C-alpha positions in Angstrom: 1.2 -35.7 30.3 0.7 -39.3 30.9 3.5 -41.7 30.5 5.3 -39.7 27.8 8.6 -38.2 29.0 8.8 -34.4 29.1 11.5 -34.2 26.5 9.3 -36.0 24.0 6.6 -33.3 24.4 9.1 -30.5 24.0 10.4 -32.1 20.7 6.9 -32.6 19.5 5.9 -29.0 20.1 9.1 -27.7 18.6 8.5 -29.4 15.3 7.0 -27.5 12.3 4.0 -29.9 11.7 1.5 -27.2 12.7 3.0 -24.5 10.4 1.1 -25.7 7.3 -2.1 -25.9 9.3 -1.7 -22.3 10.4 -0.9 -21.2 6.9 -4.0 -22.9 5.5 -6.1 -21.3 8.3 -4.7 -17.8 7.5 -5.3 -18.3 3.8 -8.8 -19.4 4.4 -9.5 -16.4 6.6 -8.1 -14.0 4.0 -10.1 -15.7 1.2 -13.4 -15.5 3.2 -12.7 -11.9 4.0 -12.3 -11.1 0.3 -15.5 -12.9 -0.5 -17.4 -11.0 2.2 -16.0 -7.7 1.0 -16.9 -8.4 -2.6 -20.4 -9.3 -1.4 -20.7 -6.0 0.5 -19.5 -4.1 -2.6 -22.0 -6.0 -4.8 -24.9 -5.2 -2.4 -23.8 -1.5 -2.3 -23.7 -1.4 -6.2 -27.1 -3.2 -6.5 -28.8 -0.8 -4.0 -27.4 2.3 -5.7 -25.3 3.3 -2.7 -22.1 3.5 -4.8 -23.8 5.9 -7.2 -25.1 8.0 -4.4 -21.7 8.2 -2.7 -20.0 9.1 -6.0 -22.6 11.8 -6.6 -22.2 13.2 -3.1 -18.4 13.1 -3.4 -18.4 15.1 -6.6 -17.3 18.6 -5.7 -19.1 20.2 -8.6 -21.2 19.5 -11.7 -20.4 20.4 -15.2 -20.3 24.2 -15.6 -22.7 25.6 -18.2 -20.7 28.5 -19.5 -17.1 28.7 -20.9 -15.8 31.0 -18.2 -16.8 28.7 -15.4 -15.3 25.8 -17.2 -12.0 27.6 -17.7 -12.0 28.6 -14.0 -12.6 25.0 -13.0 -9.9 23.8 -15.3 -7.3 26.3 -14.0 -8.2 25.3 -10.4 -6.6 21.9 -11.0 
């Protein structure tokens, strides 16, 4: 460690100067992750993937007659 005494390095490492740098880095990573996730959602919406997933996830369509509609309603 050159000509600097050991106790000076220990004091320097124990200080909190690097805390703000770490906090900025964590916030930057979180922000970039959100931007990337929004980009993926936008691409999925643009390509029709979200509509296809919602259609596939629907357990049923609208029933045509009243009896089927009431059975569906009572099922919930």
